[in-house]
C-alpha positions in Angstrom: -9.8 72.0 -14.7 -13.6 72.6 -15.0 -13.0 75.1 -17.6 -11.4 72.9 -19.8 -14.2 70.5 -19.7 -17.4 72.7 -20.5 -17.6 74.5 -24.5 -19.8 77.0 -22.7 -19.6 78.3 -18.7 -22.5 79.2 -17.2 -22.9 82.3 -15.1 -23.7 81.1 -11.9 -22.1 79.4 -8.6 -19.8 76.3 -9.2 -20.9 73.2 -6.8 -18.0 71.7 -6.5 -19.1 69.3 -3.3 -22.1 68.3 -2.2 -22.2 66.1 1.2 -23.3 62.4 1.0 -27.4 61.8 2.0 -27.6 65.5 2.7 -31.5 66.9 1.4 -29.1 68.4 -2.2 -27.9 64.7 -2.3 -31.1 63.3 -2.2 -33.3 65.8 -4.0 -30.3 65.6 -7.0 -27.6 68.2 -6.4 -24.6 67.1 -8.2 -21.0 68.2 -8.1 -20.3 69.6 -11.9 -23.5 71.8 -11.8 -24.0 75.4 -12.0 -26.7 77.4 -9.7 -27.8 80.2 -11.3 -31.1 80.9 -9.3 -32.6 80.1 -5.7 -36.3 80.9 -6.0 -36.2 82.4 -9.3 -33.6 84.9 -7.4 -30.6 85.1 -10.3 -26.9 84.0 -8.3 -24.5 84.6 -10.5 -22.2 85.2 -7.7 -21.3 83.6 -4.5 -22.2 86.6 -2.2 -26.1 86.7 -4.5 -26.4 83.0 -3.7 -25.5 83.7 0.0 -28.3 86.4 0.0 -30.7 83.8 -1.8 -30.2 81.3 0.4 -30.1 83.0 3.4 -33.5 84.2 2.8 -35.1 81.0 2.4 -36.4 79.8 5.7 -35.3 76.2 7.8 -37.4 73.4 6.6 -38.9 75.1 3.8 -38.9 73.5 0.1 -36.9 75.7 -2.4 -36.3 75.7 -5.7 -33.0 75.5 -7.4 -32.6 76.5 -11.2 -29.2 74.4 -12.2 -27.0 74.1 -15.7 -25.4 70.6 -15.8 -21.3 70.3 -16.6 -23.1 69.2 -20.4 -25.1 72.1 -20.1 -28.4 71.1 -19.6 -30.7 73.1 -17.6 -32.8 71.7 -14.7 -34.9 72.9 -11.8 -34.7 71.0 -8.2 -36.5 71.0 -5.3 -35.0 71.0 -2.3 -35.4 70.7 1.3 -33.4 73.2 3.9 -32.2 71.5 7.0 -29.7 74.0 8.5 -29.6 72.1 12.0 -27.8 69.2 10.1 -26.8 70.5 6.6 -26.2 74.4 6.8 -25.0 76.4 3.8 -20.9 76.6 3.9 -18.6 78.5 1.5 -15.0 77.3 1.4 -12.4 80.4 1.1 -8.3 79.9 1.2 -7.3 80.6 4.4 -3.1 80.5 4.7 -3.1 80.2 8.4 -5.3 77.1 8.0 -3.0 73.6 7.8 -4.7 72.9 5.2 -4.8 76.2 2.9 -8.9 76.6 3.2 -11.6 77.3 5.3 -15.2 76.6 5.8 -17.1 79.6 6.5 
């Protein structure tokens, strides 16, 4: 698991997946990154992350501060494109056949 592979768990939102050929993928976001800030707004939890992302306009360049799985900080500049690459959150759903659903 992630907690077993990391000495220090950073405060932030864990990125479990990045869509292949999305702007996030093309600009350097990787699975295993912890997102700590979006446009200098701290994102210690998923709610603050969603608020920060929702404040960004479509086709805007956004600064995303991340911590890698090896505890290396980095700042990425990612262009938003909500038409093709909307922000999605995966949540548990007992009613779903897979047990998960996107919101």
